[in-house]
C-alpha positions, 0 to 999 in steps of 0.5 A, a space after each residue: 380447826 374452828 374459825 376464829 371470831 373477828 372480835 376475838 382477834 388482838 389489835 395487832 392481828 386486826 391491824 395486820 389483817 386490815 393492812 393486808 386488805 388495804 394492799 389487796 384493794 390497792 392492787 385492784 385499784 392499780 388494775 382498774 387504773 390500767 384502764 385509765 379513762 377508757 370506761 368513762 369514754 366508752 360510756 360517754 360514747 354509748 350515751 351519745 350514740 343513744 342520744 343520736 339514735 333518738 334524734 335520728 328517729 325524731 327527724 325521721 318521724 318529722 319527715 314522715 309527718 311532713 310527707 303525710 301533710 303533703 299527701 293530704 294537701 294534694 288530695 285537698 287540691 284535687 277535691 278543690 279543683 273538682 269543685 271549681 270545675 263543677 261550679 264553672 259548669 253550673 255557671 252556664 245554667 244560672 237563672 239569676 244574679 244571686 246564683 251567679 254570685 254564690 257560684 262565683 264566691 265558691 269558685 273564688 274560695 276553692 281557688 284560694 284553697 288550692 293556692 293555700 294548699 300549694 303554699 303549704 306543700 312548698 313549705 313542707 318540701 323546704 322543711 323536708 329538705 332541711 330535715 334530710 340535711 339534719 338527718 344526713 349530718 346526724 347519721 354521719 356523726 352517728 357513724 363516726 361515734 360508732 367507729 370510735 366506740 367500737 375501737 375504744 370498746 375493743 381496746 378496753 376489752 383487751 385490757 380487761 381480758 389481760 387483767 380479769 383473771 388476776 383481778 378476780 383472784 384479788 377480789 376473792 382474797 379481799 372478800 376472804 380478808 373482810 370475813 376476818 375483820 369485825 364489821 364495825 371496824 370494816 365499815 369504818 375502814 371502808 368509809 375512810 378509804 372512800 373519803 381518801 383521795 388515794 384510796 388508802 384507809 390504813 397507812 404506816 408511819 413514814 419519817 415520823 409522819 402519817 403516810 397518808 397526809 404526811 403531817 408530823 406525828 408526836 413521839 408519844 403517839 408514835 409509841 402508842 402506834 408501836 405497842 399495838 394496844 389500840 387502834 390509832 387514827 391520824 388526827 389530821 386525815 382520820 386514816 388508821 395508822 400502823 407502824 412500818 414493822 407490822 406492815 412488813 416495811 423496813 423503817 427508813 434511816 435518817 440521812 447522815 449529817 456528818 458530811 456537811 460538818 466535815 466540809 465546814 471543818 475543812 474550810 476552817 483549816 484551809 482558812 487558818 493555813 492561809 493566814 499562817 502563810 500570809 503572816 511572814 510576808 506581812 512581817 
């Protein structure tokens, strides 16, 4: 049997197919809702763990740089000390004041260089200690976040495992229904559904009101919805509207107002009877 072109469907068939698609998509949304905030929490933890990894790597690089600087400064101290010893030896063989002054200045300069390098080494040691403390804190935080991530990821995987098979079937059904709806109508429906807070793109009339925004629908517009001659949208929220019978929903009967009326008549009779009983006494 040849597949019917979506554009050849009647308005009633289009609405019925569209409502079936809506119920299928709503079922998928319900499955996703079972996961709650877990996917977002897992994603946030993964982002935080990635940030901590970058921070830990940065701290480790800083420690390595300080350690390299300390090593270099120690080499500089060794070289300066060798120079000082050589200049002191040369002082013993000076022949004039000029040579003496030159050697004395070199010894003084190299001594200051040793002191400066020693100071830099101490500062680097303090920085390394601070970095090690930051590293320990970051690694501790990392371990906590990793534990939280593993727990929530396992919980999410369990929920997804329970719903995956059914969700896949619903997605296949939704794809099949989409092929039965003309592209322009499907695009409009998806746009409405995306902008709707509850994800409803098509709703049925409930108690003379739109099932999406619950604003009252005029009688003439309700009649237009029931006769299925054209696709009607809510003038307030823009959702496509369908009558309950076409959606397979039994219309709700308005609440009876007979009981309050009977109560009022009973009160009047009681009052009248009380007046008749008090009349002889007054006479």
